[in-house]
N, C-alpha and C positions, 0 to 999 in steps of 0.2 A: 504494500500500500504506500503510495507516494503522498505522505502527509503534508509535505511542503505546499502542495496545491491548495490546501485548505487554510493556509496561513497567509494573510494579506499584509502588505506594507501600507502603513499610514504615515505619509511624510509630515514632518514638522509637528509631531505629537510626542510628548506633551509640551515640547517647546521647539522653536526653529532649529533646524539642523539635525534633529533626531528622526530616524525612520523606525517607527514602532512596529513590532511584529504582533499583529492582532490575531489571536487564536479563536475569536468568537465564531468565525465560519466553521472551524473544525468542531467546536462544541455544538453547533446547530445541526450538524450532519450526523445522524445516528450511526451510520457505518464508519465514518472517520473517527468519531468519538470512541466507539466500541473497538475499532481497530487499534487506536492509540493505546488504550488500556490493555488490550491483548498483547501488543508488542512490548509494552512496559513489563508485563508479566514474563514474557519470553526472555527479556534481558536479564532477569534475576532468577530464572528457573533453576539454576545450578546452586543457589544459595539456600542455606538453612538459617532461618531467622524467626523471630517471635512476633514482631509488630511492624506495622506501617505507621510512619509518622509524617504528617503533611504540614506544610508551612502555609500560613494564611496568605492569601485567600485562595489563589488558584491551585495551590498544592492540594487543597481539599477536593477540587474537581476531579483530580486523577487518583488521589490517594484512597478515597473511600471506595470507588468501584474496584480499584486494584485490590484493596483489602478483602472485599467481598469475593472477588474472583479467586483469590488465593487462600481463602478461609482463615484470614488473619484479623486481628483487631486493629483499630485505627485510633491514633492519638493526635490531637491538634496541637500545633505550636501557633500561638497567636500574638498579636500586638498587645501592648500593655492594657491592663484593666478590662479584659474581655472574658477572662476565665473566672468562674464563680468560686472555685475551691482554692486551697493553699497552692501557691505557685513558686517556682524557681525562675529566675530571670537572668538574662545576659545582655549587656550593652555592647553595641558594635558600631564601628565607624562607617559612615556613608561618604560619598564623594564630597558633600558639603554638609557636615554635621554628624549626628549620631542617631541611633534608634535602639529599640529594645525589643526582645522577644521573650515570651513566657510560655511555660508548660506547667501542667499540674504536677505537683511534687510526686504523685503516684502514677504519673502518665506512662513512665517506663520503669522497669525494675532493675536493680543492680544485677549484673551478670547476664542480662538479656541482650539480644542483638536486634537491631532495627534497620529498616530501609527508610531513608528520608526521601520525600517526594516533593518536588516543586515544578512549576511549569517552565521556568526559565533560568538558565545559568548565564548571568551577565558578568558582573565584577567578582562574584563569589562571596561577597561579604555576608549576605543573608544566610547562605548555606553553611559557611564557616561558623557563624554564630549558632546556628541550629545544631551543628555537630558538637560544638562545645557544650551546649545546653544539655544534650542527651548524655554526653560523656561525663559531665559533672554529676549526673544522677547515677553513674556507675554502669550505664549500658554501653554497648559497643555499636558503632555504625558499620554495618555490613556493606552498604552501598548508598550512593546518592544518585537519584534517578530524576531525569528531566525530560520534558517534551522537546524543548528548544535550547540550543546553546549559541550564544553570540561569541564566536571564537576570538574575534578581534579585540574583545575586552579582557581577555586572558584571565577569566575567572578561575580556571583550573589551578593557577598559581597559588591561590588562597586555600586550596584543598589538597595539600601534599599528602600522599599516602592513602587517600580515599579512593575507593573504586567509584568511578563515575560512569554512568550509562546515560546516553542521549539519543533520542530518536531522530531529531533534525538539527543539523549544524549549519551555521552561516559563517563563512570564513572572515 
């Protein structure tokens, strides 16, 4: 399945000079959406792991159906003050500023292994923070799984030693 046909370029969004990779056509097409989740599952079929962890918000769109497909549980990583129970947090740097991610303190268990899911690998900061958050709870990251990678932003450099799986790459 050629998923890149379902991803459109939106020039000058969110600001001039940026070409945004819009996945909403893929989400709107049931075959493309199902195919992307199936392909994600195939990417990690060789792994033994306990949990899918998805990063807000588009990581949820792929993480939940993937968890169902593989018979695994799902844990969300969210932006601050969105989770109702006790949380652990990690702050991380953005290009211009910083942000924070949170997970329920019982969202993953010490000694467990997880696959982290997000829609896009750009600079790698969000996924690196998510890896740190999971590892701070004593779990191990088995793989980081993405629909799209923007290779020119070199996000892989922030994820040394992590297994990365990507369905569609843009050089």
